[in-house]
C-alpha positions, -999 to 999 in steps of 0.1 A, spaced: 619 -371 295 587 -375 318 581 -406 337 558 -429 322 525 -432 339 506 -463 345 470 -476 335 471 -455 302 469 -467 269 476 -446 236 453 -436 206 469 -438 172 478 -403 155 455 -400 128 458 -374 101 441 -338 105 404 -331 87 410 -317 54 406 -280 51 367 -268 55 360 -305 65 329 -302 96 335 -316 127 303 -327 147 284 -296 155 295 -286 192 293 -252 211 310 -244 242 294 -226 272 324 -201 281 309 -174 301 283 -169 329 254 -151 322 233 -140 346 197 -151 354 162 -142 344 155 -139 381 177 -118 400 171 -127 440 168 -165 438 197 -169 464 184 -143 489 149 -146 483 143 -162 518 162 -139 534 144 -112 517 108 -131 530 120 -135 563 128 -98 566 95 -90 548 72 -110 567 88 -99 599 80 -61 585 45 -70 572 39 -86 606 46 -58 630 35 -31 606 -2 -50 590 -18 -59 628 -24 -28 638 -42 -20 608 -62 -51 609 -74 -42 648 -81 -10 634 -104 -24 607 -118 -50 630 -127 -24 661 -141 3 630 -162 -31 616 -152 -38 588 -147 -73 591 -141 -87 557 -111 -63 551 -97 -73 591 -100 -110 578 -81 -103 548 -50 -88 564 -54 -113 592 -50 -142 565 -19 -122 551 -5 -114 586 -5 -152 596 7 -169 561 37 -142 565 43 -156 602 38 -188 592 65 -187 563 92 -160 585 91 -189 611 98 -220 589 128 -200 574 137 -191 605 141 -227 614 159 -231 579 130 -251 570 114 -246 530 83 -222 538 51 -245 538 31 -220 522 44 -211 484 49 -171 482 25 -169 451 -1 -181 477 2 -150 492 -14 -129 465 -48 -140 472 -52 -121 506 -35 -93 492 -56 -90 464 -88 -99 483 -72 -68 509 -70 -42 480 -101 -44 466 -123 -48 498 -100 -15 511 -110 1 479 -145 -5 480 -145 3 516 -119 32 522 -117 45 486 -82 63 476 -65 45 507 -70 13 496 -57 27 462 -19 29 482 -18 -6 488 -10 -15 453 24 1 456 38 -23 482 22 -60 463 42 -46 435 72 -46 449 59 -78 464 53 -95 434 91 -87 425 107 -101 456 88 -134 455 81 -141 419 110 -142 390 104 -115 362 73 -124 338 56 -136 361 57 -108 383 51 -83 355 22 -99 342 6 -103 381 17 -64 383 -4 -53 348 -31 -75 361 -30 -54 395 -29 -23 371 -56 -30 353 -78 -43 381 -71 -16 404 -76 8 374 -110 -1 371 -120 -1 407 -105 32 415 -125 47 382 -154 28 395 -157 45 431 -133 74 430 -138 92 395 -114 102 363 -93 128 378 -79 104 405 -79 71 382 -55 87 361 -29 101 381 -36 68 398 -25 46 368 1 65 357 20 60 393 19 28 397 27 21 355 59 46 366 69 24 397 64 -7 376 90 6 350 110 15 378 112 -17 392 121 -33 358 150 -10 351 165 -15 389 164 -52 383 176 -53 346 207 -32 365 210 -60 389 207 -90 365 235 -69 342 256 -65 374 254 -102 387 261 -111 355 293 -89 352 304 -104 384 296 -143 378 319 -138 352 346 -120 371 341 -151 391 348 -181 374 359 -172 340 400 -171 335 403 -135 322 432 -143 292 411 -169 274 378 -167 287 374 -208 297 360 -213 330 388 -211 357 396 -240 386 375 -228 411 342 -233 389 363 -264 378 359 -279 413 323 -267 414 312 -285 381 329 -317 384 317 -321 422 283 -318 407 289 -340 379 298 -368 401 263 -360 422 245 -366 390 267 -392 374 258 -413 407 222 -404 407 214 -410 370 238 -437 360 245 -415 325 287 -412 316 308 -384 319 341 -380 303 369 -353 310 398 -346 284 431 -331 298 442 -312 275 481 -300 273 501 -278 246 532 -299 236 563 -273 243 546 -244 253 577 -232 276 595 -235 239 571 -210 225 573 -186 250 611 -184 254 614 -187 215 584 -161 205 579 -144 232 550 -146 261 524 -126 238 528 -150 214 517 -175 237 490 -161 252 478 -158 219 482 -197 213 459 -195 243 430 -179 233 432 -194 199 430 -233 215 399 -223 234 381 -205 208 389 -232 186 376 -259 209 344 -236 216 338 -239 181 341 -279 183 322 -285 214 286 -287 227 268 -261 242 269 -288 276 304 -293 275 326 -269 296 365 -260 294 385 -251 326 419 -237 322 441 -259 353 467 -235 351 495 -225 325 491 -244 290 468 -271 310 434 -275 300 402 -297 314 372 -303 290 343 -320 308 320 -335 285 288 -349 301 268 -375 292 294 -390 273 312 -422 274 352 -427 273 350 -440 237 333 -412 221 354 -391 246 382 -404 229 370 -398 193 360 -360 202 397 -359 214 410 -373 186 391 -349 161 404 -315 186 442 -332 186 441 -333 146 419 -298 146 442 -281 168 472 -295 149 460 -283 118 447 -246 128 471 -214 122 474 -209 157 511 -196 156 528 -182 123 554 -205 111 549 -239 130 520 -260 139 509 -261 180 500 -298 188 483 -309 222 485 -342 242 452 -356 255 442 -377 282 408 -394 283 390 -405 316 355 -415 323 341 -412 356 338 -445 373 323 -457 405 338 -444 441 357 -415 421 367 -385 435 370 -352 417 409 -358 427 412 -393 417 391 -386 384 416 -359 371 443 -379 383 436 -409 360 432 -379 333 460 -367 338 480 -397 338 466 -406 307 479 -373 294 513 -374 305 511 -411 288 503 -394 255 535 -369 263 558 -400 270 550 -418 236 558 -389 218 531 -359 222 506 -349 198 487 -381 208 453 -393 225 458 -414 254 431 -429 274 427 -443 309 427 -483 319 396 -496 313 369 -478 334 335 -486 350 306 -468 348 285 -453 380 258 -474 387 225 -456 392 
């Protein structure tokens, strides 16, 4: 018998809900998906490199245009160089770039327009790196909208100054460039999604793994300390799981784990997060949920799991500990209180919900 853990109260066991009874609608975020913008994290690093390359290669063009008397074009290039240099210096010093990347598009568009008018087809060549630049500094849809706008504007300018023959070749090649960039970014997003799923999910059950749990709990503590909204955690442990493995085999045990996660997914909100601690133990994180409400949900889950056909010929039950985040809690102390409550439920006879001692909400 596991020794009783102090500081927990036992919630009474209630009968499972009737078959077909609908519990509160909740969905569970169990897997990671790739963001629409595949370059948020490395963007500053890419911009630092692009800024250095831009300064090195654009300065000679600015000097050349100035010596040739193309002062408006030289001035537009100088503005681009200066803004790139300022942002690169800020990134090098690990500071936020003072000039938003999107503002760089203004002098770039001006430079292209002037170059098309003064240099003909040579100016059209600059549309290709600018389209690439759009997709480096902006998320997908703004980048595509600006790329299409540039395509339309540049096509009209090329047709006006260079004729139809060059216009057709230019517009088709630039459109193909935009399409190819989108295909490459789609592949990157897909690979990001797969890598994210491998990094943060448990391969057997699809619940988040312990590494991801540590990050999300720390984030929940930070958010609660700033906003004062309650957040609770459920420690869920399958009763007599070793006996299931010993008597039915590990394949049956794996099926119980998978079925439990699927059931919790069906009964949870999208903002709730489930993690596999290890073995038959899980943690369910409940944002914006006080301990009383979390205990009610825990009782609903306990009853639903007990009435679900997770294992042929015998019911599967769980013991659940409930703990709301307290002022001054660390990740470890918060989980320990939930764990203590779960062990109190075990000692009281299993198939129960236990709450931790009276909790204090985190102040704003």
